[in-house]
PDB file of N, CA, C and O in Angstrom, chain B, residues numbered from 101:
ATOM      1  N   UNK B 101    -200.254 183.790 -28.643  1.00  0.00           N
ATOM      2  CA  UNK B 101    -199.123 183.044 -28.124  1.00  0.00           C
ATOM      3  C   UNK B 101    -197.936 183.250 -29.075  1.00  0.00           C
ATOM      4  O   UNK B 101    -198.073 183.119 -30.292  1.00  0.00           O
ATOM      5  N   UNK B 102    -196.781 183.571 -28.506  1.00  0.00           N
ATOM      6  CA  UNK B 102    -195.592 183.796 -29.327  1.00  0.00           C
ATOM      7  C   UNK B 102    -194.964 182.461 -29.712  1.00  0.00           C
ATOM      8  O   UNK B 102    -195.315 181.410 -29.175  1.00  0.00           O
ATOM      9  N   UNK B 103    -194.038 182.528 -30.643  1.00  0.00           N
ATOM     10  CA  UNK B 103    -193.348 181.318 -31.100  1.00  0.00           C
ATOM     11  C   UNK B 103    -192.583 180.667 -29.951  1.00  0.00           C
ATOM     12  O   UNK B 103    -192.579 179.443 -29.827  1.00  0.00           O
ATOM     13  N   UNK B 104    -191.939 181.470 -29.113  1.00  0.00           N
ATOM     14  CA  UNK B 104    -191.195 180.935 -27.975  1.00  0.00           C
ATOM     15  C   UNK B 104    -192.114 180.225 -26.991  1.00  0.00           C
ATOM     16  O   UNK B 104    -191.767 179.169 -26.462  1.00  0.00           O
ATOM     17  N   UNK B 105    -193.286 180.804 -26.746  1.00  0.00           N
ATOM     18  CA  UNK B 105    -194.245 180.187 -25.839  1.00  0.00           C
ATOM     19  C   UNK B 105    -194.769 178.874 -26.414  1.00  0.00           C
ATOM     20  O   UNK B 105    -194.953 177.896 -25.690  1.00  0.00           O
ATOM     21  N   UNK B 106    -195.003 178.867 -27.706  1.00  0.00           N
ATOM     22  CA  UNK B 106    -195.466 177.646 -28.368  1.00  0.00           C
ATOM     23  C   UNK B 106    -194.420 176.548 -28.266  1.00  0.00           C
ATOM     24  O   UNK B 106    -194.744 175.401 -27.957  1.00  0.00           O
ATOM     25  N   UNK B 107    -193.165 176.897 -28.526  1.00  0.00           N
ATOM     26  CA  UNK B 107    -192.081 175.911 -28.436  1.00  0.00           C
ATOM     27  C   UNK B 107    -191.919 175.387 -27.015  1.00  0.00           C
ATOM     28  O   UNK B 107    -191.685 174.195 -26.815  1.00  0.00           O
ATOM     29  N   UNK B 108    -192.042 176.264 -26.035  1.00  0.00           N
ATOM     30  CA  UNK B 108    -191.927 175.843 -24.636  1.00  0.00           C
ATOM     31  C   UNK B 108    -193.062 174.887 -24.282  1.00  0.00           C
ATOM     32  O   UNK B 108    -192.848 173.900 -23.578  1.00  0.00           O
ATOM     33  N   UNK B 109    -194.258 175.175 -24.763  1.00  0.00           N
ATOM     34  CA  UNK B 109    -195.404 174.312 -24.520  1.00  0.00           C
ATOM     35  C   UNK B 109    -195.196 172.929 -25.138  1.00  0.00           C
ATOM     36  O   UNK B 109    -195.477 171.910 -24.508  1.00  0.00           O
ATOM     37  N   UNK B 110    -194.711 172.906 -26.353  1.00  0.00           N
ATOM     38  CA  UNK B 110    -194.439 171.640 -27.042  1.00  0.00           C
ATOM     39  C   UNK B 110    -193.363 170.862 -26.298  1.00  0.00           C
ATOM     40  O   UNK B 110    -193.486 169.652 -26.112  1.00  0.00           O
ATOM     41  N   UNK B 111    -192.306 171.552 -25.872  1.00  0.00           N
ATOM     42  CA  UNK B 111    -191.211 170.912 -25.139  1.00  0.00           C
ATOM     43  C   UNK B 111    -191.713 170.280 -23.847  1.00  0.00           C
ATOM     44  O   UNK B 111    -191.315 169.164 -23.510  1.00  0.00           O
ATOM     45  N   UNK B 112    -192.563 170.965 -23.135  1.00  0.00           N
ATOM     46  CA  UNK B 112    -193.121 170.446 -21.883  1.00  0.00           C
ATOM     47  C   UNK B 112    -193.938 169.181 -22.136  1.00  0.00           C
ATOM     48  O   UNK B 112    -193.837 168.205 -21.391  1.00  0.00           O
ATOM     49  N   UNK B 113    -194.740 169.210 -23.184  1.00  0.00           N
ATOM     50  CA  UNK B 113    -195.571 168.053 -23.510  1.00  0.00           C
ATOM     51  C   UNK B 113    -194.728 166.872 -23.962  1.00  0.00           C
ATOM     52  O   UNK B 113    -195.006 165.735 -23.581  1.00  0.00           O
ATOM     53  N   UNK B 114    -193.714 167.119 -24.761  1.00  0.00           N
ATOM     54  CA  UNK B 114    -192.823 166.045 -25.202  1.00  0.00           C
ATOM     55  C   UNK B 114    -192.069 165.435 -24.028  1.00  0.00           C
ATOM     56  O   UNK B 114    -191.878 164.220 -23.973  1.00  0.00           O
ATOM     57  N   UNK B 115    -191.645 166.267 -23.098  1.00  0.00           N
ATOM     58  CA  UNK B 115    -190.953 165.775 -21.911  1.00  0.00           C
ATOM     59  C   UNK B 115    -191.860 164.837 -21.121  1.00  0.00           C
ATOM     60  O   UNK B 115    -191.407 163.797 -20.644  1.00  0.00           O
ATOM     61  N   UNK B 116    -193.114 165.187 -20.980  1.00  0.00           N
ATOM     62  CA  UNK B 116    -194.070 164.337 -20.269  1.00  0.00           C
ATOM     63  C   UNK B 116    -194.257 163.004 -20.992  1.00  0.00           C
ATOM     64  O   UNK B 116    -194.328 161.955 -20.352  1.00  0.00           O
ATOM     65  N   UNK B 117    -194.334 163.041 -22.303  1.00  0.00           N
ATOM     66  CA  UNK B 117    -194.501 161.818 -23.095  1.00  0.00           C
ATOM     67  C   UNK B 117    -193.274 160.921 -22.948  1.00  0.00           C
ATOM     68  O   UNK B 117    -193.408 159.709 -22.775  1.00  0.00           O
ATOM     69  N   UNK B 118    -192.091 161.505 -23.015  1.00  0.00           N
ATOM     70  CA  UNK B 118    -190.854 160.738 -22.866  1.00  0.00           C
ATOM     71  C   UNK B 118    -190.820 160.058 -21.505  1.00  0.00           C
ATOM     72  O   UNK B 118    -190.467 158.883 -21.407  1.00  0.00           O
ATOM     73  N   UNK B 119    -191.183 160.788 -20.455  1.00  0.00           N
ATOM     74  CA  UNK B 119    -191.169 160.217 -19.110  1.00  0.00           C
ATOM     75  C   UNK B 119    -192.165 159.058 -18.980  1.00  0.00           C
ATOM     76  O   UNK B 119    -191.850 158.036 -18.371  1.00  0.00           O
ATOM     77  N   UNK B 120    -193.350 159.215 -19.544  1.00  0.00           N
ATOM     78  CA  UNK B 120    -194.349 158.146 -19.478  1.00  0.00           C
ATOM     79  C   UNK B 120    -193.884 156.901 -20.231  1.00  0.00           C
ATOM     80  O   UNK B 120    -194.003 155.784 -19.727  1.00  0.00           O
ATOM     81  N   UNK B 121    -193.359 157.096 -21.426  1.00  0.00           N
ATOM     82  CA  UNK B 121    -192.883 155.956 -22.211  1.00  0.00           C
ATOM     83  C   UNK B 121    -191.688 155.269 -21.548  1.00  0.00           C
ATOM     84  O   UNK B 121    -191.603 154.041 -21.522  1.00  0.00           O
ATOM     85  N   UNK B 122    -190.772 156.070 -21.015  1.00  0.00           N
ATOM     86  CA  UNK B 122    -189.603 155.513 -20.344  1.00  0.00           C
ATOM     87  C   UNK B 122    -190.031 154.710 -19.119  1.00  0.00           C
ATOM     88  O   UNK B 122    -189.497 153.629 -18.869  1.00  0.00           O
ATOM     89  N   UNK B 123    -190.971 155.221 -18.370  1.00  0.00           N
ATOM     90  CA  UNK B 123    -191.453 154.499 -17.186  1.00  0.00           C
ATOM     91  C   UNK B 123    -192.078 153.164 -17.571  1.00  0.00           C
ATOM     92  O   UNK B 123    -191.865 152.160 -16.892  1.00  0.00           O
ATOM     93  N   UNK B 124    -192.831 153.147 -18.635  1.00  0.00           N
ATOM     94  CA  UNK B 124    -193.474 151.897 -19.053  1.00  0.00           C
ATOM     95  C   UNK B 124    -192.453 150.897 -19.603  1.00  0.00           C
ATOM     96  O   UNK B 124    -192.675 149.688 -19.529  1.00  0.00           O
ATOM     97  N   UNK B 125    -191.356 151.377 -20.146  1.00  0.00           N
ATOM     98  CA  UNK B 125    -190.308 150.488 -20.679  1.00  0.00           C
ATOM     99  C   UNK B 125    -189.594 149.716 -19.587  1.00  0.00           C
ATOM    100  O   UNK B 125    -189.094 148.619 -19.833  1.00  0.00           O
ATOM    101  N   UNK B 126    -189.537 150.267 -18.391  1.00  0.00           N
ATOM    102  CA  UNK B 126    -188.752 149.643 -17.325  1.00  0.00           C
ATOM    103  C   UNK B 126    -189.615 149.045 -16.225  1.00  0.00           C
ATOM    104  O   UNK B 126    -189.102 148.619 -15.190  1.00  0.00           O
ATOM    105  N   UNK B 127    -190.899 149.013 -16.444  1.00  0.00           N
ATOM    106  CA  UNK B 127    -191.811 148.460 -15.454  1.00  0.00           C
ATOM    107  C   UNK B 127    -191.443 147.007 -15.168  1.00  0.00           C
ATOM    108  O   UNK B 127    -191.323 146.199 -16.090  1.00  0.00           O
ATOM    109  N   UNK B 128    -191.265 146.678 -13.897  1.00  0.00           N
ATOM    110  CA  UNK B 128    -190.943 145.313 -13.502  1.00  0.00           C
ATOM    111  C   UNK B 128    -189.467 144.969 -13.550  1.00  0.00           C
ATOM    112  O   UNK B 128    -189.087 143.853 -13.196  1.00  0.00           O
ATOM    113  N   UNK B 129    -188.627 145.894 -13.977  1.00  0.00           N
ATOM    114  CA  UNK B 129    -187.186 145.635 -14.045  1.00  0.00           C
ATOM    115  C   UNK B 129    -186.508 146.161 -12.791  1.00  0.00           C
ATOM    116  O   UNK B 129    -186.982 147.111 -12.169  1.00  0.00           O
ATOM    117  N   UNK B 130    -185.377 145.529 -12.421  1.00  0.00           N
ATOM    118  CA  UNK B 130    -184.625 146.067 -11.297  1.00  0.00           C
ATOM    119  C   UNK B 130    -183.879 147.319 -11.758  1.00  0.00           C
ATOM    120  O   UNK B 130    -183.893 147.651 -12.943  1.00  0.00           O
ATOM    121  N   UNK B 131    -183.227 148.013 -10.820  1.00  0.00           N
ATOM    122  CA  UNK B 131    -182.602 149.295 -11.150  1.00  0.00           C
ATOM    123  C   UNK B 131    -181.544 149.164 -12.237  1.00  0.00           C
ATOM    124  O   UNK B 131    -181.502 149.973 -13.164  1.00  0.00           O
ATOM    125  N   UNK B 132    -180.697 148.157 -12.129  1.00  0.00           N
ATOM    126  CA  UNK B 132    -179.624 147.998 -13.116  1.00  0.00           C
ATOM    127  C   UNK B 132    -180.197 147.736 -14.500  1.00  0.00           C
ATOM    128  O   UNK B 132    -179.752 148.339 -15.478  1.00  0.00           O
ATOM    129  N   UNK B 133    -181.175 146.848 -14.596  1.00  0.00           N
ATOM    130  CA  UNK B 133    -181.815 146.566 -15.891  1.00  0.00           C
ATOM    131  C   UNK B 133    -182.476 147.818 -16.445  1.00  0.00           C
ATOM    132  O   UNK B 133    -182.390 148.094 -17.642  1.00  0.00           O
ATOM    133  N   UNK B 134    -183.134 148.575 -15.579  1.00  0.00           N
ATOM    134  CA  UNK B 134    -183.802 149.809 -16.005  1.00  0.00           C
ATOM    135  C   UNK B 134    -182.786 150.819 -16.521  1.00  0.00           C
ATOM    136  O   UNK B 134    -183.006 151.460 -17.548  1.00  0.00           O
ATOM    137  N   UNK B 135    -181.684 150.957 -15.812  1.00  0.00           N
ATOM    138  CA  UNK B 135    -180.639 151.892 -16.229  1.00  0.00           C
ATOM    139  C   UNK B 135    -180.085 151.503 -17.595  1.00  0.00           C
ATOM    140  O   UNK B 135    -179.917 152.360 -18.463  1.00  0.00           O
ATOM    141  N   UNK B 136    -179.802 150.235 -17.790  1.00  0.00           N
ATOM    142  CA  UNK B 136    -179.243 149.771 -19.062  1.00  0.00           C
ATOM    143  C   UNK B 136    -180.249 149.967 -20.191  1.00  0.00           C
ATOM    144  O   UNK B 136    -179.875 150.381 -21.289  1.00  0.00           O
ATOM    145  N   UNK B 137    -181.516 149.675 -19.932  1.00  0.00           N
ATOM    146  CA  UNK B 137    -182.556 149.860 -20.948  1.00  0.00           C
ATOM    147  C   UNK B 137    -182.692 151.322 -21.344  1.00  0.00           C
ATOM    148  O   UNK B 137    -182.683 151.653 -22.529  1.00  0.00           O
ATOM    149  N   UNK B 138    -182.818 152.193 -20.355  1.00  0.00           N
ATOM    150  CA  UNK B 138    -183.012 153.616 -20.635  1.00  0.00           C
ATOM    151  C   UNK B 138    -181.754 154.238 -21.235  1.00  0.00           C
ATOM    152  O   UNK B 138    -181.844 155.084 -22.124  1.00  0.00           O
ATOM    153  N   UNK B 139    -180.596 153.827 -20.760  1.00  0.00           N
ATOM    154  CA  UNK B 139    -179.343 154.311 -21.340  1.00  0.00           C
ATOM    155  C   UNK B 139    -179.200 153.881 -22.785  1.00  0.00           C
ATOM    156  O   UNK B 139    -178.706 154.632 -23.626  1.00  0.00           O
ATOM    157  N   UNK B 140    -179.639 152.660 -23.064  1.00  0.00           N
ATOM    158  CA  UNK B 140    -179.604 152.155 -24.432  1.00  0.00           C
ATOM    159  C   UNK B 140    -180.527 152.922 -25.362  1.00  0.00           C
ATOM    160  O   UNK B 140    -180.309 152.955 -26.573  1.00  0.00           O
ATOM    161  N   UNK B 141    -181.542 153.531 -24.807  1.00  0.00           N
ATOM    162  CA  UNK B 141    -182.461 154.352 -25.600  1.00  0.00           C
ATOM    163  C   UNK B 141    -181.908 155.748 -25.851  1.00  0.00           C
ATOM    164  O   UNK B 141    -182.494 156.542 -26.588  1.00  0.00           O
ATOM    165  N   UNK B 142    -180.770 156.032 -25.224  1.00  0.00           N
ATOM    166  CA  UNK B 142    -180.128 157.322 -25.453  1.00  0.00           C
ATOM    167  C   UNK B 142    -180.573 158.439 -24.528  1.00  0.00           C
ATOM    168  O   UNK B 142    -180.293 159.610 -24.786  1.00  0.00           O
ATOM    169  N   UNK B 143    -181.264 158.090 -23.451  1.00  0.00           N
ATOM    170  CA  UNK B 143    -181.688 159.123 -22.516  1.00  0.00           C
ATOM    171  C   UNK B 143    -180.498 159.614 -21.707  1.00  0.00           C
ATOM    172  O   UNK B 143    -179.569 158.851 -21.439  1.00  0.00           O
ATOM    173  N   UNK B 144    -180.522 160.868 -21.321  1.00  0.00           N
ATOM    174  CA  UNK B 144    -179.444 161.477 -20.547  1.00  0.00           C
ATOM    175  C   UNK B 144    -179.363 160.848 -19.160  1.00  0.00           C
ATOM    176  O   UNK B 144    -180.376 160.438 -18.592  1.00  0.00           O
ATOM    177  N   UNK B 145    -178.163 160.780 -18.627  1.00  0.00           N
ATOM    178  CA  UNK B 145    -177.939 160.190 -17.298  1.00  0.00           C
ATOM    179  C   UNK B 145    -178.780 160.864 -16.224  1.00  0.00           C
ATOM    180  O   UNK B 145    -179.283 160.195 -15.321  1.00  0.00           O
ATOM    181  N   UNK B 146    -178.936 162.167 -16.311  1.00  0.00           N
ATOM    182  CA  UNK B 146    -179.729 162.895 -15.321  1.00  0.00           C
ATOM    183  C   UNK B 146    -181.190 162.445 -15.337  1.00  0.00           C
ATOM    184  O   UNK B 146    -181.799 162.261 -14.283  1.00  0.00           O
ATOM    185  N   UNK B 147    -181.740 162.270 -16.517  1.00  0.00           N
ATOM    186  CA  UNK B 147    -183.129 161.840 -16.635  1.00  0.00           C
ATOM    187  C   UNK B 147    -183.284 160.387 -16.176  1.00  0.00           C
ATOM    188  O   UNK B 147    -184.229 160.056 -15.461  1.00  0.00           O
ATOM    189  N   UNK B 148    -182.365 159.535 -16.584  1.00  0.00           N
ATOM    190  CA  UNK B 148    -182.410 158.133 -16.154  1.00  0.00           C
ATOM    191  C   UNK B 148    -182.351 158.058 -14.630  1.00  0.00           C
ATOM    192  O   UNK B 148    -183.119 157.324 -14.009  1.00  0.00           O
ATOM    193  N   UNK B 149    -181.453 158.809 -14.042  1.00  0.00           N
ATOM    194  CA  UNK B 149    -181.316 158.820 -12.582  1.00  0.00           C
ATOM    195  C   UNK B 149    -182.616 159.246 -11.910  1.00  0.00           C
ATOM    196  O   UNK B 149    -183.031 158.658 -10.912  1.00  0.00           O
ATOM    197  N   UNK B 150    -183.242 160.254 -12.454  1.00  0.00           N
ATOM    198  CA  UNK B 150    -184.500 160.736 -11.890  1.00  0.00           C
ATOM    199  C   UNK B 150    -185.587 159.662 -11.986  1.00  0.00           C
ATOM    200  O   UNK B 150    -186.329 159.440 -11.028  1.00  0.00           O
ATOM    201  N   UNK B 151    -185.679 159.006 -13.126  1.00  0.00           N
ATOM    202  CA  UNK B 151    -186.709 157.990 -13.329  1.00  0.00           C
ATOM    203  C   UNK B 151    -186.495 156.756 -12.458  1.00  0.00           C
ATOM    204  O   UNK B 151    -187.453 156.146 -11.984  1.00  0.00           O
ATOM    205  N   UNK B 152    -185.223 156.395 -12.253  1.00  0.00           N
ATOM    206  CA  UNK B 152    -184.892 155.183 -11.508  1.00  0.00           C
ATOM    207  C   UNK B 152    -184.676 155.478 -10.019  1.00  0.00           C
ATOM    208  O   UNK B 152    -184.508 154.565  -9.211  1.00  0.00           O
ATOM    209  N   UNK B 153    -184.683 156.742  -9.679  1.00  0.00           N
ATOM    210  CA  UNK B 153    -184.483 157.196  -8.296  1.00  0.00           C
ATOM    211  C   UNK B 153    -183.101 156.811  -7.771  1.00  0.00           C
ATOM    212  O   UNK B 153    -182.959 156.128  -6.756  1.00  0.00           O
ATOM    213  N   UNK B 154    -182.095 157.275  -8.499  1.00  0.00           N
ATOM    214  CA  UNK B 154    -180.709 157.089  -8.104  1.00  0.00           C
ATOM    215  C   UNK B 154    -179.936 158.331  -8.529  1.00  0.00           C
ATOM    216  O   UNK B 154    -180.542 159.341  -8.887  1.00  0.00           O
ATOM    217  N   UNK B 155    -178.622 158.273  -8.495  1.00  0.00           N
ATOM    218  CA  UNK B 155    -177.818 159.437  -8.864  1.00  0.00           C
ATOM    219  C   UNK B 155    -177.292 159.304 -10.292  1.00  0.00           C
ATOM    220  O   UNK B 155    -177.156 158.189 -10.795  1.00  0.00           O
ATOM    221  N   UNK B 156    -176.996 160.412 -10.942  1.00  0.00           N
ATOM    222  CA  UNK B 156    -176.399 160.342 -12.279  1.00  0.00           C
ATOM    223  C   UNK B 156    -175.065 159.585 -12.281  1.00  0.00           C
ATOM    224  O   UNK B 156    -174.740 158.900 -13.250  1.00  0.00           O
ATOM    225  N   UNK B 157    -174.298 159.709 -11.195  1.00  0.00           N
ATOM    226  CA  UNK B 157    -173.023 158.984 -11.106  1.00  0.00           C
ATOM    227  C   UNK B 157    -173.256 157.475 -11.108  1.00  0.00           C
ATOM    228  O   UNK B 157    -172.498 156.734 -11.734  1.00  0.00           O
ATOM    229  N   UNK B 158    -174.286 157.019 -10.422  1.00  0.00           N
ATOM    230  CA  UNK B 158    -174.612 155.592 -10.414  1.00  0.00           C
ATOM    231  C   UNK B 158    -175.023 155.138 -11.808  1.00  0.00           C
ATOM    232  O   UNK B 158    -174.632 154.059 -12.254  1.00  0.00           O
ATOM    233  N   UNK B 159    -175.800 155.950 -12.489  1.00  0.00           N
ATOM    234  CA  UNK B 159    -176.222 155.619 -13.854  1.00  0.00           C
ATOM    235  C   UNK B 159    -175.003 155.463 -14.759  1.00  0.00           C
ATOM    236  O   UNK B 159    -174.889 154.477 -15.488  1.00  0.00           O
ATOM    237  N   UNK B 160    -174.100 156.429 -14.712  1.00  0.00           N
ATOM    238  CA  UNK B 160    -172.900 156.367 -15.554  1.00  0.00           C
ATOM    239  C   UNK B 160    -172.059 155.142 -15.224  1.00  0.00           C
ATOM    240  O   UNK B 160    -171.519 154.498 -16.124  1.00  0.00           O
ATOM    241  N   UNK B 161    -171.945 154.816 -13.935  1.00  0.00           N
ATOM    242  CA  UNK B 161    -171.163 153.646 -13.521  1.00  0.00           C
ATOM    243  C   UNK B 161    -171.789 152.355 -14.037  1.00  0.00           C
ATOM    244  O   UNK B 161    -171.080 151.489 -14.549  1.00  0.00           O
ATOM    245  N   UNK B 162    -173.106 152.213 -13.911  1.00  0.00           N
ATOM    246  CA  UNK B 162    -173.789 150.992 -14.379  1.00  0.00           C
ATOM    247  C   UNK B 162    -173.684 150.849 -15.904  1.00  0.00           C
ATOM    248  O   UNK B 162    -173.505 149.743 -16.414  1.00  0.00           O
ATOM    249  N   UNK B 163    -173.793 151.954 -16.617  1.00  0.00           N
ATOM    250  CA  UNK B 163    -173.674 151.895 -18.076  1.00  0.00           C
ATOM    251  C   UNK B 163    -172.251 151.537 -18.489  1.00  0.00           C
ATOM    252  O   UNK B 163    -172.055 150.782 -19.441  1.00  0.00           O
ATOM    253  N   UNK B 164    -171.258 152.070 -17.783  1.00  0.00           N
ATOM    254  CA  UNK B 164    -169.865 151.743 -18.063  1.00  0.00           C
ATOM    255  C   UNK B 164    -169.617 150.257 -17.821  1.00  0.00           C
ATOM    256  O   UNK B 164    -168.988 149.586 -18.639  1.00  0.00           O
ATOM    257  N   UNK B 165    -170.117 149.745 -16.690  1.00  0.00           N
ATOM    258  CA  UNK B 165    -169.959 148.325 -16.372  1.00  0.00           C
ATOM    259  C   UNK B 165    -170.619 147.443 -17.435  1.00  0.00           C
ATOM    260  O   UNK B 165    -170.058 146.424 -17.837  1.00  0.00           O
ATOM    261  N   UNK B 166    -171.798 147.835 -17.881  1.00  0.00           N
ATOM    262  CA  UNK B 166    -172.513 147.053 -18.897  1.00  0.00           C
ATOM    263  C   UNK B 166    -171.745 147.035 -20.213  1.00  0.00           C
ATOM    264  O   UNK B 166    -171.662 145.995 -20.867  1.00  0.00           O
ATOM    265  N   UNK B 167    -171.183 148.178 -20.607  1.00  0.00           N
ATOM    266  CA  UNK B 167    -170.405 148.231 -21.850  1.00  0.00           C
ATOM    267  C   UNK B 167    -169.151 147.377 -21.736  1.00  0.00           C
ATOM    268  O   UNK B 167    -168.787 146.664 -22.670  1.00  0.00           O
ATOM    269  N   UNK B 168    -168.493 147.456 -20.582  1.00  0.00           N
ATOM    270  CA  UNK B 168    -167.283 146.654 -20.373  1.00  0.00           C
ATOM    271  C   UNK B 168    -167.613 145.167 -20.405  1.00  0.00           C
ATOM    272  O   UNK B 168    -166.873 144.378 -20.992  1.00  0.00           O
ATOM    273  N   UNK B 169    -168.716 144.783 -19.779  1.00  0.00           N
ATOM    274  CA  UNK B 169    -169.145 143.386 -19.761  1.00  0.00           C
ATOM    275  C   UNK B 169    -169.475 142.905 -21.176  1.00  0.00           C
ATOM    276  O   UNK B 169    -169.092 141.801 -21.562  1.00  0.00           O
ATOM    277  N   UNK B 170    -170.183 143.729 -21.943  1.00  0.00           N
ATOM    278  CA  UNK B 170    -170.523 143.369 -23.322  1.00  0.00           C
ATOM    279  C   UNK B 170    -169.275 143.195 -24.171  1.00  0.00           C
ATOM    280  O   UNK B 170    -169.185 142.263 -24.970  1.00  0.00           O
ATOM    281  N   UNK B 171    -168.321 144.087 -23.999  1.00  0.00           N
ATOM    282  CA  UNK B 171    -167.074 144.010 -24.759  1.00  0.00           C
ATOM    283  C   UNK B 171    -166.324 142.734 -24.399  1.00  0.00           C
ATOM    284  O   UNK B 171    -165.787 142.065 -25.282  1.00  0.00           O
ATOM    285  N   UNK B 172    -166.282 142.391 -23.120  1.00  0.00           N
ATOM    286  CA  UNK B 172    -165.602 141.187 -22.658  1.00  0.00           C
ATOM    287  C   UNK B 172    -166.292 139.946 -23.207  1.00  0.00           C
ATOM    288  O   UNK B 172    -165.621 139.013 -23.646  1.00  0.00           O
ATOM    289  N   UNK B 173    -167.611 139.921 -23.190  1.00  0.00           N
ATOM    290  CA  UNK B 173    -168.358 138.777 -23.720  1.00  0.00           C
ATOM    291  C   UNK B 173    -168.160 138.655 -25.222  1.00  0.00           C
ATOM    292  O   UNK B 173    -168.129 137.546 -25.755  1.00  0.00           O
ATOM    293  N   UNK B 174    -168.027 139.775 -25.904  1.00  0.00           N
ATOM    294  CA  UNK B 174    -167.764 139.757 -27.343  1.00  0.00           C
ATOM    295  C   UNK B 174    -166.427 139.121 -27.651  1.00  0.00           C
ATOM    296  O   UNK B 174    -166.294 138.394 -28.636  1.00  0.00           O
ATOM    297  N   UNK B 175    -165.439 139.388 -26.820  1.00  0.00           N
ATOM    298  CA  UNK B 175    -164.120 138.778 -26.997  1.00  0.00           C
ATOM    299  C   UNK B 175    -164.193 137.277 -26.809  1.00  0.00           C
ATOM    300  O   UNK B 175    -163.554 136.531 -27.551  1.00  0.00           O
ATOM    301  N   UNK B 176    -164.971 136.814 -25.817  1.00  0.00           N
ATOM    302  CA  UNK B 176    -165.113 135.383 -25.575  1.00  0.00           C
ATOM    303  C   UNK B 176    -165.739 134.691 -26.776  1.00  0.00           C
ATOM    304  O   UNK B 176    -165.311 133.603 -27.161  1.00  0.00           O
ATOM    305  N   UNK B 177    -166.735 135.308 -27.359  1.00  0.00           N
ATOM    306  CA  UNK B 177    -167.399 134.742 -28.534  1.00  0.00           C
ATOM    307  C   UNK B 177    -166.417 134.659 -29.696  1.00  0.00           C
ATOM    308  O   UNK B 177    -166.364 133.650 -30.400  1.00  0.00           O
ATOM    309  N   UNK B 178    -165.644 135.717 -29.895  1.00  0.00           N
ATOM    310  CA  UNK B 178    -164.670 135.725 -30.985  1.00  0.00           C
ATOM    311  C   UNK B 178    -163.611 134.645 -30.791  1.00  0.00           C
ATOM    312  O   UNK B 178    -163.204 134.022 -31.771  1.00  0.00           O
ATOM    313  N   UNK B 179    -163.156 134.402 -29.583  1.00  0.00           N
ATOM    314  CA  UNK B 179    -162.162 133.359 -29.317  1.00  0.00           C
ATOM    315  C   UNK B 179    -162.727 131.997 -29.667  1.00  0.00           C
ATOM    316  O   UNK B 179    -162.021 131.163 -30.234  1.00  0.00           O
ATOM    317  N   UNK B 180    -164.005 131.753 -29.335  1.00  0.00           N
ATOM    318  CA  UNK B 180    -164.639 130.485 -29.660  1.00  0.00           C
ATOM    319  C   UNK B 180    -164.737 130.304 -31.171  1.00  0.00           C
ATOM    320  O   UNK B 180    -164.498 129.208 -31.679  1.00  0.00           O
ATOM    321  N   UNK B 181    -165.083 131.357 -31.888  1.00  0.00           N
ATOM    322  CA  UNK B 181    -165.205 131.294 -33.339  1.00  0.00           C
ATOM    323  C   UNK B 181    -163.849 131.044 -33.974  1.00  0.00           C
ATOM    324  O   UNK B 181    -163.735 130.248 -34.906  1.00  0.00           O
ATOM    325  N   UNK B 182    -162.820 131.717 -33.476  1.00  0.00           N
ATOM    326  CA  UNK B 182    -161.475 131.566 -34.042  1.00  0.00           C
ATOM    327  C   UNK B 182    -160.896 130.175 -33.788  1.00  0.00           C
ATOM    328  O   UNK B 182    -160.102 129.681 -34.588  1.00  0.00           O
ATOM    329  N   UNK B 183    -161.290 129.537 -32.672  1.00  0.00           N
ATOM    330  CA  UNK B 183    -160.720 128.231 -32.346  1.00  0.00           C
ATOM    331  C   UNK B 183    -161.362 127.089 -33.123  1.00  0.00           C
ATOM    332  O   UNK B 183    -160.857 125.967 -33.093  1.00  0.00           O
ATOM    333  N   UNK B 184    -162.453 127.350 -33.811  1.00  0.00           N
ATOM    334  CA  UNK B 184    -163.146 126.292 -34.584  1.00  0.00           C
ATOM    335  C   UNK B 184    -162.502 126.040 -35.900  1.00  0.00           C
ATOM    336  O   UNK B 184    -162.963 125.187 -36.659  1.00  0.00           O
TER     337      UNK B 184
END
């Protein structure tokens, strides 16, 4: 077996492991929660979309909305702290 074949074999096995672990991380979650969880783990939008059975555009939109919501909630917390 050549070095390239060995690397391809390892890559295939790692991909399978990533998919299994990602699936178990989102078990019982709705699509939006699953997208946010998997996106937070740093998985690519294409892979998240495949795992959640949606489109990469939907994944990117949900992650953008979650970041915007988090930023907005952070501002609310800071306003409360500053007013004390």
